[in-house]
Biopython code that builds the backbone (N, CA, C, O; Angstrom):
import numpy as np
from Bio.PDB.StructureBuilder import StructureBuilder

atoms = [
    (1, "UNK", "N", (130.432, 112.927, 105.172)),
    (1, "UNK", "CA", (129.623, 111.898, 105.163)),
    (1, "UNK", "C", (130.091, 110.927, 106.486)),
    (1, "UNK", "O", (131.154, 111.172, 107.056)),
    (2, "UNK", "N", (129.250, 109.851, 106.910)),
    (2, "UNK", "CA", (129.519, 109.370, 107.989)),
    (2, "UNK", "C", (129.713, 107.809, 107.768)),
    (2, "UNK", "O", (128.543, 107.557, 107.480)),
    (3, "UNK", "N", (130.227, 106.833, 107.711)),
    (3, "UNK", "CA", (130.111, 105.532, 107.776)),
    (3, "UNK", "C", (129.799, 104.872, 108.444)),
    (3, "UNK", "O", (130.113, 103.692, 108.285)),
    (4, "UNK", "N", (128.758, 105.394, 109.912)),
    (4, "UNK", "CA", (127.977, 104.408, 109.969)),
    (4, "UNK", "C", (126.387, 104.616, 109.567)),
    (4, "UNK", "O", (125.631, 105.463, 109.090)),
    (5, "UNK", "N", (126.395, 103.224, 110.101)),
    (5, "UNK", "CA", (124.908, 102.494, 109.524)),
    (5, "UNK", "C", (124.042, 103.145, 110.541)),
    (5, "UNK", "O", (124.140, 103.471, 111.724)),
    (6, "UNK", "N", (122.931, 103.215, 109.358)),
    (6, "UNK", "CA", (121.664, 103.918, 109.888)),
    (6, "UNK", "C", (121.101, 102.203, 110.907)),
    (6, "UNK", "O", (121.209, 100.998, 110.677)),
    (7, "UNK", "N", (120.480, 103.088, 112.090)),
    (7, "UNK", "CA", (120.004, 102.528, 112.952)),
    (7, "UNK", "C", (118.307, 101.952, 111.931)),
    (7, "UNK", "O", (117.851, 102.570, 110.968)),
    (8, "UNK", "N", (117.735, 100.723, 112.508)),
    (8, "UNK", "CA", (116.598, 100.127, 112.633)),
    (8, "UNK", "C", (115.323, 100.633, 113.062)),
    (8, "UNK", "O", (115.549, 101.839, 113.165)),
    (9, "UNK", "N", (114.849, 100.560, 113.185)),
    (9, "UNK", "CA", (113.409, 101.012, 114.034)),
    (9, "UNK", "C", (113.640, 100.469, 115.102)),
    (9, "UNK", "O", (113.756, 101.315, 115.989)),
    (10, "UNK", "N", (113.790, 99.244, 115.525)),
    (10, "UNK", "CA", (114.114, 97.880, 116.669)),
    (10, "UNK", "C", (115.511, 98.447, 117.184)),
    (10, "UNK", "O", (115.826, 98.189, 118.345)),
    (11, "UNK", "N", (115.878, 98.772, 116.842)),
    (11, "UNK", "CA", (117.404, 98.572, 116.863)),
    (11, "UNK", "C", (117.450, 100.883, 118.083)),
    (11, "UNK", "O", (118.339, 101.153, 118.891)),
    (12, "UNK", "N", (116.800, 101.439, 117.879)),
    (12, "UNK", "CA", (116.327, 102.451, 117.777)),
    (12, "UNK", "C", (115.872, 102.234, 119.748)),
    (12, "UNK", "O", (116.380, 102.404, 120.857)),
    (13, "UNK", "N", (114.585, 101.757, 119.097)),
    (13, "UNK", "CA", (113.270, 101.293, 120.321)),
    (13, "UNK", "C", (114.177, 100.188, 121.345)),
    (13, "UNK", "O", (114.023, 100.300, 122.561)),
    (14, "UNK", "N", (114.993, 99.272, 120.874)),
    (14, "UNK", "CA", (114.912, 97.967, 122.000)),
    (14, "UNK", "C", (116.533, 98.322, 122.257)),
    (14, "UNK", "O", (116.954, 97.991, 123.365)),
    (15, "UNK", "N", (117.390, 98.900, 121.428)),
    (15, "UNK", "CA", (118.818, 98.992, 121.608)),
    (15, "UNK", "C", (119.322, 97.710, 122.073)),
    (15, "UNK", "O", (118.860, 96.662, 121.620)),
    (16, "UNK", "N", (120.225, 97.730, 122.935)),
    (16, "UNK", "CA", (121.515, 96.090, 123.101)),
    (16, "UNK", "C", (120.583, 95.970, 124.326)),
    (16, "UNK", "O", (121.226, 95.331, 125.159)),
    (17, "UNK", "N", (119.496, 96.251, 124.775)),
    (17, "UNK", "CA", (118.101, 95.704, 126.208)),
    (17, "UNK", "C", (118.406, 93.984, 125.322)),
    (17, "UNK", "O", (119.107, 93.248, 126.016)),
    (18, "UNK", "N", (117.996, 93.408, 124.065)),
    (18, "UNK", "CA", (117.124, 92.389, 123.635)),
    (18, "UNK", "C", (117.902, 92.439, 122.189)),
    (18, "UNK", "O", (117.371, 92.849, 121.157)),
    (19, "UNK", "N", (118.917, 92.074, 122.262)),
    (19, "UNK", "CA", (119.542, 91.877, 120.943)),
    (19, "UNK", "C", (118.841, 91.018, 119.992)),
    (19, "UNK", "O", (119.031, 91.324, 118.815)),
    (20, "UNK", "N", (118.059, 89.992, 120.214)),
    (20, "UNK", "CA", (117.884, 88.818, 120.023)),
    (20, "UNK", "C", (116.459, 89.356, 118.997)),
    (20, "UNK", "O", (116.366, 89.505, 117.778)),
    (21, "UNK", "N", (115.522, 89.538, 120.049)),
    (21, "UNK", "CA", (114.750, 90.393, 119.224)),
    (21, "UNK", "C", (114.537, 91.311, 118.198)),
    (21, "UNK", "O", (113.594, 91.345, 117.407)),
    (22, "UNK", "N", (115.892, 92.355, 118.317)),
    (22, "UNK", "CA", (115.833, 93.253, 117.044)),
    (22, "UNK", "C", (116.385, 92.536, 115.957)),
    (22, "UNK", "O", (116.380, 93.007, 114.820)),
    (23, "UNK", "N", (116.841, 91.477, 116.216)),
    (23, "UNK", "CA", (117.778, 90.848, 114.804)),
    (23, "UNK", "C", (116.294, 90.196, 114.477)),
    (23, "UNK", "O", (115.721, 90.675, 113.499)),
    (24, "UNK", "N", (115.581, 89.084, 115.249)),
    (24, "UNK", "CA", (114.416, 88.882, 114.658)),
    (24, "UNK", "C", (113.414, 89.690, 113.995)),
    (24, "UNK", "O", (113.019, 89.401, 112.866)),
    (25, "UNK", "N", (113.071, 90.487, 114.510)),
    (25, "UNK", "CA", (112.470, 91.773, 114.119)),
    (25, "UNK", "C", (112.740, 92.171, 113.001)),
    (25, "UNK", "O", (111.842, 92.218, 112.161)),
    (26, "UNK", "N", (114.298, 92.641, 112.625)),
    (26, "UNK", "CA", (114.972, 93.196, 111.206)),
    (26, "UNK", "C", (114.746, 92.180, 110.129)),
    (26, "UNK", "O", (114.147, 92.299, 109.060)),
    (27, "UNK", "N", (115.395, 91.099, 110.687)),
    (27, "UNK", "CA", (115.901, 89.835, 109.188)),
    (27, "UNK", "C", (114.526, 89.078, 109.134)),
    (27, "UNK", "O", (114.200, 88.716, 108.003)),
    (28, "UNK", "N", (113.477, 88.709, 110.373)),
    (28, "UNK", "CA", (112.868, 87.589, 109.864)),
    (28, "UNK", "C", (111.416, 88.575, 109.713)),
    (28, "UNK", "O", (110.858, 88.464, 108.621)),
    (29, "UNK", "N", (110.819, 89.446, 110.639)),
    (29, "UNK", "CA", (109.598, 90.281, 110.536)),
    (29, "UNK", "C", (109.877, 90.699, 109.032)),
    (29, "UNK", "O", (109.660, 90.166, 107.944)),
    (30, "UNK", "N", (110.648, 92.287, 109.589)),
    (30, "UNK", "CA", (110.672, 93.264, 108.170)),
    (30, "UNK", "C", (111.625, 92.646, 107.400)),
    (30, "UNK", "O", (111.564, 93.233, 106.320)),
    (31, "UNK", "N", (112.503, 91.766, 107.333)),
    (31, "UNK", "CA", (113.725, 91.047, 106.216)),
    (31, "UNK", "C", (113.268, 90.015, 105.516)),
    (31, "UNK", "O", (114.020, 89.610, 104.629)),
    (32, "UNK", "N", (111.851, 89.260, 105.715)),
    (32, "UNK", "CA", (111.437, 88.259, 104.968)),
    (32, "UNK", "C", (110.004, 88.436, 104.860)),
    (32, "UNK", "O", (109.386, 88.660, 103.819)),
    (33, "UNK", "N", (109.486, 88.305, 106.131)),
    (33, "UNK", "CA", (108.106, 88.313, 106.055)),
    (33, "UNK", "C", (107.105, 89.443, 105.340)),
    (33, "UNK", "O", (106.005, 89.199, 104.844)),
    (34, "UNK", "N", (107.631, 90.475, 105.401)),
    (34, "UNK", "CA", (107.238, 91.971, 105.088)),
    (34, "UNK", "C", (107.987, 92.073, 103.253)),
    (34, "UNK", "O", (107.708, 93.092, 102.622)),
    (35, "UNK", "N", (108.534, 91.410, 102.829)),
    (35, "UNK", "CA", (109.192, 91.047, 101.644)),
    (35, "UNK", "C", (108.642, 90.247, 100.750)),
    (35, "UNK", "O", (108.608, 90.424, 99.532)),
    (36, "UNK", "N", (107.995, 88.925, 101.663)),
    (36, "UNK", "CA", (107.137, 87.930, 100.704)),
    (36, "UNK", "C", (105.972, 88.419, 99.891)),
    (36, "UNK", "O", (105.167, 89.261, 100.291)),
    (37, "UNK", "N", (105.938, 87.712, 98.488)),
    (37, "UNK", "CA", (105.274, 88.854, 97.450)),
    (37, "UNK", "C", (103.765, 88.439, 97.137)),
    (37, "UNK", "O", (103.056, 89.070, 96.353)),
    (38, "UNK", "N", (103.290, 87.125, 97.950)),
    (38, "UNK", "CA", (102.278, 86.770, 97.703)),
    (38, "UNK", "C", (101.469, 87.832, 98.274)),
    (38, "UNK", "O", (100.488, 87.957, 97.542)),
    (39, "UNK", "N", (101.422, 88.636, 99.217)),
    (39, "UNK", "CA", (100.565, 90.337, 99.389)),
    (39, "UNK", "C", (101.860, 91.064, 99.276)),
    (39, "UNK", "O", (103.080, 90.928, 99.196)),
    (40, "UNK", "N", (100.707, 92.062, 99.323)),
    (40, "UNK", "CA", (100.738, 93.571, 98.481)),
    (40, "UNK", "C", (101.377, 94.132, 99.872)),
    (40, "UNK", "O", (100.843, 93.967, 100.969)),
    (41, "UNK", "N", (102.559, 94.798, 99.661)),
    (41, "UNK", "CA", (102.501, 95.618, 101.180)),
    (41, "UNK", "C", (101.358, 96.609, 101.671)),
    (41, "UNK", "O", (101.404, 96.991, 102.840)),
    (42, "UNK", "N", (100.161, 97.118, 100.696)),
    (42, "UNK", "CA", (99.574, 97.308, 101.268)),
    (42, "UNK", "C", (99.140, 97.027, 101.940)),
    (42, "UNK", "O", (99.052, 97.534, 103.058)),
    (43, "UNK", "N", (98.309, 95.325, 101.206)),
    (43, "UNK", "CA", (97.880, 94.736, 102.518)),
    (43, "UNK", "C", (98.580, 94.263, 103.405)),
    (43, "UNK", "O", (98.009, 94.403, 104.487)),
    (44, "UNK", "N", (99.674, 93.698, 103.509)),
    (44, "UNK", "CA", (99.824, 93.985, 105.018)),
    (44, "UNK", "C", (100.160, 94.696, 105.987)),
    (44, "UNK", "O", (100.678, 94.399, 107.063)),
    (45, "UNK", "N", (99.667, 96.177, 105.320)),
    (45, "UNK", "CA", (99.624, 96.577, 106.349)),
    (45, "UNK", "C", (97.923, 97.373, 106.804)),
    (45, "UNK", "O", (97.371, 98.100, 107.630)),
    (46, "UNK", "N", (97.734, 96.685, 105.729)),
    (46, "UNK", "CA", (95.912, 96.315, 106.072)),
    (46, "UNK", "C", (95.411, 95.868, 107.542)),
    (46, "UNK", "O", (94.684, 96.251, 108.458)),
    (47, "UNK", "N", (96.264, 94.817, 107.178)),
    (47, "UNK", "CA", (96.359, 93.584, 108.048)),
    (47, "UNK", "C", (96.766, 93.970, 109.437)),
    (47, "UNK", "O", (96.097, 94.077, 110.464)),
    (48, "UNK", "N", (97.790, 94.115, 109.245)),
    (48, "UNK", "CA", (99.021, 94.550, 110.653)),
    (48, "UNK", "C", (98.028, 95.523, 111.357)),
    (48, "UNK", "O", (97.489, 94.918, 112.284)),
    (49, "UNK", "N", (97.574, 96.851, 111.255)),
    (49, "UNK", "CA", (96.549, 97.349, 111.276)),
    (49, "UNK", "C", (95.411, 97.326, 111.923)),
    (49, "UNK", "O", (94.886, 98.126, 112.697)),
    (50, "UNK", "N", (95.027, 96.084, 111.416)),
    (50, "UNK", "CA", (93.167, 95.789, 112.007)),
    (50, "UNK", "C", (93.888, 94.610, 113.253)),
    (50, "UNK", "O", (93.382, 94.615, 114.375)),
    (51, "UNK", "N", (94.758, 93.897, 113.032)),
    (51, "UNK", "CA", (95.320, 93.282, 113.994)),
    (51, "UNK", "C", (95.921, 93.929, 115.242)),
    (51, "UNK", "O", (95.505, 93.492, 116.315)),
    (52, "UNK", "N", (96.698, 94.756, 115.263)),
    (52, "UNK", "CA", (96.999, 95.798, 115.973)),
    (52, "UNK", "C", (95.363, 96.425, 116.876)),
    (52, "UNK", "O", (95.241, 96.481, 118.100)),
    (53, "UNK", "N", (94.465, 96.758, 116.020)),
    (53, "UNK", "CA", (93.784, 97.238, 116.704)),
    (53, "UNK", "C", (92.685, 96.375, 116.589)),
    (53, "UNK", "O", (91.626, 97.001, 116.582)),
    (54, "UNK", "N", (92.523, 94.786, 116.468)),
    (54, "UNK", "CA", (91.655, 94.231, 117.192)),
    (54, "UNK", "C", (92.427, 93.504, 118.426)),
    (54, "UNK", "O", (91.717, 92.922, 119.247)),
    (55, "UNK", "N", (93.957, 93.502, 118.622)),
    (55, "UNK", "CA", (94.257, 92.830, 119.926)),
    (55, "UNK", "C", (94.483, 94.229, 120.936)),
    (55, "UNK", "O", (95.432, 94.166, 121.717)),
    (56, "UNK", "N", (93.568, 95.584, 120.938)),
    (56, "UNK", "CA", (94.246, 96.541, 121.222)),
    (56, "UNK", "C", (95.465, 96.943, 121.580)),
    (56, "UNK", "O", (95.568, 97.580, 122.628)),
    (57, "UNK", "N", (96.521, 96.685, 120.867)),
    (57, "UNK", "CA", (98.156, 97.046, 120.693)),
    (57, "UNK", "C", (97.942, 98.103, 120.092)),
    (57, "UNK", "O", (97.926, 98.099, 118.861)),
    (58, "UNK", "N", (97.695, 99.440, 120.930)),
    (58, "UNK", "CA", (98.025, 100.579, 120.120)),
    (58, "UNK", "C", (99.317, 101.563, 120.678)),
    (58, "UNK", "O", (99.058, 102.764, 120.770)),
    (59, "UNK", "N", (100.402, 101.205, 120.975)),
    (59, "UNK", "CA", (102.024, 101.022, 120.678)),
    (59, "UNK", "C", (102.255, 101.335, 119.882)),
    (59, "UNK", "O", (102.089, 102.512, 119.561)),
    (60, "UNK", "N", (102.864, 100.270, 118.984)),
    (60, "UNK", "CA", (103.099, 100.143, 117.723)),
    (60, "UNK", "C", (102.102, 100.858, 116.582)),
    (60, "UNK", "O", (102.542, 101.274, 115.510)),
    (61, "UNK", "N", (100.444, 100.952, 117.039)),
    (61, "UNK", "CA", (99.732, 101.546, 116.022)),
    (61, "UNK", "C", (100.428, 102.712, 114.809)),
    (61, "UNK", "O", (100.676, 102.788, 113.605)),
    (62, "UNK", "N", (100.528, 103.542, 116.137)),
    (62, "UNK", "CA", (101.339, 104.735, 115.315)),
    (62, "UNK", "C", (102.094, 104.662, 113.988)),
    (62, "UNK", "O", (101.948, 105.226, 112.903)),
    (63, "UNK", "N", (103.023, 103.688, 114.508)),
    (63, "UNK", "CA", (104.464, 103.606, 113.301)),
    (63, "UNK", "C", (103.998, 103.002, 112.520)),
    (63, "UNK", "O", (104.522, 103.308, 111.449)),
    (64, "UNK", "N", (102.676, 101.672, 112.297)),
    (64, "UNK", "CA", (102.216, 100.876, 111.747)),
    (64, "UNK", "C", (101.302, 101.874, 110.455)),
    (64, "UNK", "O", (101.324, 101.743, 109.232)),
    (65, "UNK", "N", (100.404, 103.051, 111.484)),
    (65, "UNK", "CA", (99.495, 103.398, 110.238)),
    (65, "UNK", "C", (100.181, 104.574, 109.520)),
    (65, "UNK", "O", (99.753, 105.225, 108.567)),
    (66, "UNK", "N", (101.366, 104.704, 110.203)),
    (66, "UNK", "CA", (102.340, 105.638, 108.992)),
    (66, "UNK", "C", (102.858, 104.831, 107.653)),
    (66, "UNK", "O", (102.737, 105.141, 106.468)),
    (67, "UNK", "N", (103.549, 103.554, 108.334)),
    (67, "UNK", "CA", (103.232, 102.635, 107.286)),
    (67, "UNK", "C", (102.628, 102.162, 106.373)),
    (67, "UNK", "O", (103.001, 101.746, 105.276)),
    (68, "UNK", "N", (101.439, 102.245, 106.955)),
    (68, "UNK", "CA", (100.183, 102.094, 106.099)),
    (68, "UNK", "C", (100.219, 102.862, 105.131)),
    (68, "UNK", "O", (100.313, 102.413, 103.989)),
    (69, "UNK", "N", (100.148, 104.291, 105.407)),
    (69, "UNK", "CA", (100.381, 105.184, 104.628)),
    (69, "UNK", "C", (101.309, 104.901, 103.322)),
    (69, "UNK", "O", (101.009, 104.546, 102.182)),
    (70, "UNK", "N", (102.683, 105.228, 104.001)),
    (70, "UNK", "CA", (103.600, 104.928, 102.846)),
    (70, "UNK", "C", (102.973, 104.034, 102.014)),
    (70, "UNK", "O", (102.538, 104.334, 100.902)),
    (71, "UNK", "N", (102.893, 102.592, 102.677)),
    (71, "UNK", "CA", (102.793, 101.507, 101.078)),
    (71, "UNK", "C", (100.801, 101.892, 100.348)),
    (71, "UNK", "O", (100.377, 101.323, 99.342)),
    (72, "UNK", "N", (100.127, 102.711, 101.002)),
    (72, "UNK", "CA", (99.492, 103.154, 99.718)),
    (72, "UNK", "C", (97.912, 103.243, 100.362)),
    (72, "UNK", "O", (97.084, 103.282, 99.452)),
    (73, "UNK", "N", (97.459, 103.274, 101.386)),
    (73, "UNK", "CA", (96.244, 103.702, 102.141)),
    (73, "UNK", "C", (96.295, 105.216, 102.585)),
    (73, "UNK", "O", (97.272, 105.846, 102.990)),
    (74, "UNK", "N", (94.889, 105.672, 102.392)),
    (74, "UNK", "CA", (94.741, 107.063, 102.736)),
    (74, "UNK", "C", (94.538, 107.300, 104.254)),
    (74, "UNK", "O", (94.375, 106.254, 104.882)),
    (75, "UNK", "N", (94.512, 108.360, 104.933)),
    (75, "UNK", "CA", (94.028, 108.582, 106.080)),
    (75, "UNK", "C", (92.481, 108.309, 106.179)),
    (75, "UNK", "O", (91.931, 108.361, 107.279)),
    (76, "UNK", "N", (91.816, 108.034, 105.091)),
    (76, "UNK", "CA", (90.276, 108.413, 105.084)),
    (76, "UNK", "C", (89.760, 106.623, 105.010)),
    (76, "UNK", "O", (88.667, 106.203, 105.388)),
    (77, "UNK", "N", (90.868, 105.805, 104.431)),
    (77, "UNK", "CA", (90.263, 103.994, 104.682)),
    (77, "UNK", "C", (90.949, 104.236, 105.860)),
    (77, "UNK", "O", (90.164, 104.351, 106.802)),
    (78, "UNK", "N", (92.393, 104.387, 106.244)),
    (78, "UNK", "CA", (92.485, 104.286, 107.839)),
    (78, "UNK", "C", (91.328, 104.306, 108.527)),
    (78, "UNK", "O", (90.975, 103.306, 109.152)),
    (79, "UNK", "N", (90.656, 105.330, 108.509)),
    (79, "UNK", "CA", (89.828, 106.151, 109.463)),
    (79, "UNK", "C", (88.346, 104.909, 109.386)),
    (79, "UNK", "O", (87.590, 104.500, 110.267)),
    (80, "UNK", "N", (88.432, 104.642, 107.990)),
    (80, "UNK", "CA", (87.532, 103.570, 108.049)),
    (80, "UNK", "C", (87.653, 102.247, 108.537)),
    (80, "UNK", "O", (86.758, 101.642, 109.129)),
    (81, "UNK", "N", (88.170, 102.048, 108.416)),
    (81, "UNK", "CA", (89.143, 100.466, 109.481)),
    (81, "UNK", "C", (88.538, 100.516, 110.361)),
    (81, "UNK", "O", (87.708, 99.686, 110.731)),
    (82, "UNK", "N", (89.041, 102.161, 111.205)),
    (82, "UNK", "CA", (88.856, 101.881, 112.399)),
    (82, "UNK", "C", (87.073, 101.467, 113.024)),
    (82, "UNK", "O", (86.580, 100.738, 113.886)),
    (83, "UNK", "N", (86.498, 102.616, 111.786)),
    (83, "UNK", "CA", (85.000, 102.246, 112.430)),
    (83, "UNK", "C", (84.565, 101.141, 112.064)),
    (83, "UNK", "O", (83.768, 100.649, 112.863)),
    (84, "UNK", "N", (84.757, 100.604, 111.246)),
    (84, "UNK", "CA", (84.457, 99.145, 110.673)),
    (84, "UNK", "C", (84.705, 97.984, 112.084)),
    (84, "UNK", "O", (83.927, 97.270, 112.716)),
    (85, "UNK", "N", (86.350, 98.265, 112.173)),
    (85, "UNK", "CA", (86.655, 97.378, 113.798)),
    (85, "UNK", "C", (85.341, 97.615, 114.884)),
    (85, "UNK", "O", (84.577, 96.775, 115.361)),
    (86, "UNK", "N", (85.399, 99.239, 115.093)),
    (86, "UNK", "CA", (84.875, 99.359, 116.208)),
    (86, "UNK", "C", (83.396, 97.729, 116.423)),
    (86, "UNK", "O", (83.519, 96.941, 117.360)),
    (87, "UNK", "N", (82.254, 97.596, 115.426)),
    (87, "UNK", "CA", (81.682, 96.352, 115.329)),
    (87, "UNK", "C", (82.310, 96.022, 115.461)),
    (87, "UNK", "O", (82.670, 96.362, 116.588)),
    (88, "UNK", "N", (83.371, 95.010, 114.784)),
    (88, "UNK", "CA", (83.885, 93.522, 115.286)),
    (88, "UNK", "C", (84.984, 93.400, 116.283)),
    (88, "UNK", "O", (85.154, 92.278, 116.759)),
    (89, "UNK", "N", (85.856, 94.491, 116.728)),
    (89, "UNK", "CA", (86.899, 94.447, 117.713)),
    (89, "UNK", "C", (85.993, 94.481, 119.236)),
    (89, "UNK", "O", (86.048, 93.725, 120.205)),
    (90, "UNK", "N", (85.108, 95.774, 118.953)),
    (90, "UNK", "CA", (84.785, 96.660, 120.371)),
    (90, "UNK", "C", (85.448, 98.172, 120.345)),
    (90, "UNK", "O", (86.607, 98.532, 120.143)),
    (91, "UNK", "N", (84.238, 98.912, 120.633)),
    (91, "UNK", "CA", (84.356, 99.807, 120.809)),
    (91, "UNK", "C", (85.179, 100.628, 121.421)),
    (91, "UNK", "O", (85.613, 101.710, 121.024)),
    (92, "UNK", "N", (85.417, 99.954, 122.606)),
    (92, "UNK", "CA", (87.274, 100.971, 122.949)),
    (92, "UNK", "C", (88.000, 101.099, 122.744)),
    (92, "UNK", "O", (88.754, 102.040, 122.993)),
    (93, "UNK", "N", (88.228, 99.508, 121.751)),
    (93, "UNK", "CA", (89.641, 99.675, 120.978)),
    (93, "UNK", "C", (89.533, 100.804, 119.711)),
    (93, "UNK", "O", (90.520, 101.479, 119.421)),
    (94, "UNK", "N", (88.843, 100.882, 119.321)),
    (94, "UNK", "CA", (88.082, 101.483, 117.611)),
    (94, "UNK", "C", (88.321, 103.104, 118.658)),
    (94, "UNK", "O", (88.595, 104.165, 118.098)),
    (95, "UNK", "N", (88.186, 103.016, 119.890)),
    (95, "UNK", "CA", (88.046, 104.720, 120.704)),
    (95, "UNK", "C", (89.639, 104.843, 120.790)),
    (95, "UNK", "O", (90.145, 105.829, 120.255)),
    (96, "UNK", "N", (90.465, 103.908, 121.427)),
    (96, "UNK", "CA", (91.756, 103.846, 121.364)),
    (96, "UNK", "C", (92.636, 103.964, 119.770)),
    (96, "UNK", "O", (93.717, 104.540, 119.652)),
    (97, "UNK", "N", (92.448, 103.794, 119.486)),
    (97, "UNK", "CA", (92.650, 103.634, 117.499)),
    (97, "UNK", "C", (92.635, 104.902, 117.153)),
    (97, "UNK", "O", (93.684, 105.500, 116.913)),
    (98, "UNK", "N", (91.350, 105.522, 117.078)),
    (98, "UNK", "CA", (91.076, 106.543, 116.569)),
    (98, "UNK", "C", (91.770, 107.590, 117.223)),
    (98, "UNK", "O", (92.149, 108.569, 116.580)),
    (99, "UNK", "N", (91.966, 107.481, 118.409)),
    (99, "UNK", "CA", (92.864, 109.224, 119.149)),
    (99, "UNK", "C", (94.509, 108.706, 118.603)),
    (99, "UNK", "O", (95.357, 109.589, 118.472)),
    (100, "UNK", "N", (94.738, 107.802, 118.417)),
    (100, "UNK", "CA", (96.549, 107.526, 117.858)),
    (100, "UNK", "C", (96.096, 107.999, 116.291)),
    (100, "UNK", "O", (96.885, 108.839, 115.859)),
    (101, "UNK", "N", (95.457, 107.797, 115.732)),
    (101, "UNK", "CA", (94.879, 108.334, 114.330)),
    (101, "UNK", "C", (94.589, 109.651, 114.313)),
    (101, "UNK", "O", (94.971, 110.234, 113.298)),
    (102, "UNK", "N", (94.125, 110.191, 114.991)),
    (102, "UNK", "CA", (93.853, 111.782, 115.158)),
    (102, "UNK", "C", (94.966, 112.697, 115.666)),
    (102, "UNK", "O", (94.963, 113.920, 115.525)),
    (103, "UNK", "N", (95.587, 112.231, 116.061)),
    (103, "UNK", "CA", (96.956, 112.846, 116.845)),
    (103, "UNK", "C", (97.951, 112.062, 115.853)),
    (103, "UNK", "O", (99.015, 112.646, 115.648)),
    (104, "UNK", "N", (97.842, 111.335, 115.473)),
    (104, "UNK", "CA", (99.433, 111.042, 114.005)),
    (104, "UNK", "C", (98.966, 112.195, 112.896)),
    (104, "UNK", "O", (99.555, 113.106, 112.313)),
    (105, "UNK", "N", (97.551, 111.665, 112.908)),
    (105, "UNK", "CA", (97.006, 112.462, 111.375)),
    (105, "UNK", "C", (96.794, 114.443, 111.857)),
    (105, "UNK", "O", (96.647, 115.489, 111.225)),
    (106, "UNK", "N", (96.851, 114.222, 112.649)),
    (106, "UNK", "CA", (96.562, 116.140, 112.941)),
    (106, "UNK", "C", (98.314, 116.432, 112.961)),
    (106, "UNK", "O", (98.594, 117.545, 112.515)),
    (107, "UNK", "N", (99.498, 115.606, 113.407)),
    (107, "UNK", "CA", (100.372, 116.464, 112.800)),
    (107, "UNK", "C", (101.592, 116.682, 111.657)),
    (107, "UNK", "O", (102.639, 117.316, 111.525)),
    (108, "UNK", "N", (100.533, 115.488, 110.739)),
    (108, "UNK", "CA", (101.544, 115.522, 109.329)),
    (108, "UNK", "C", (101.096, 116.615, 108.631)),
    (108, "UNK", "O", (101.950, 117.163, 107.934)),
    (109, "UNK", "N", (99.779, 117.173, 108.624)),
    (109, "UNK", "CA", (98.923, 118.327, 108.082)),
    (109, "UNK", "C", (99.518, 119.259, 108.408)),
    (109, "UNK", "O", (99.104, 120.384, 108.129)),
]
sb = StructureBuilder()
sb.init_structure("model")
sb.init_model(0)
sb.init_chain("A")
sb.init_seg("    ")
for serial, (resi, resn, name, xyz) in enumerate(atoms, 1):
    if name == "N":
        sb.init_residue(resn, " ", resi, " ")
    sb.init_atom(name, np.array(xyz, "f"), 0.0, 1.0, " ", f" {name:<3s}", serial, name[0])
structure = sb.get_structure()
């Protein structure tokens, strides 16, 4: 058994390049904001996925689609979010998001 602490997602991706961003991500975003009781984790995931799609930010979408599934959203619900956002956030953003979802959900099955 190793005494080494498992690295967080931010530590794996950013490493020592921007330690303050890692610290803020781990301690504030995921350690505080995501743990607040005013919204359920499922709701936070739904909001986060919708925000990423609306902003056209697909780089982190795969991570958050997986997190959304862990937090109780089904693949069908997540696809419906993307379809719904096609009309509110724009067709190109929805098309980019659905390609991320398709690739991710195809790997899982």
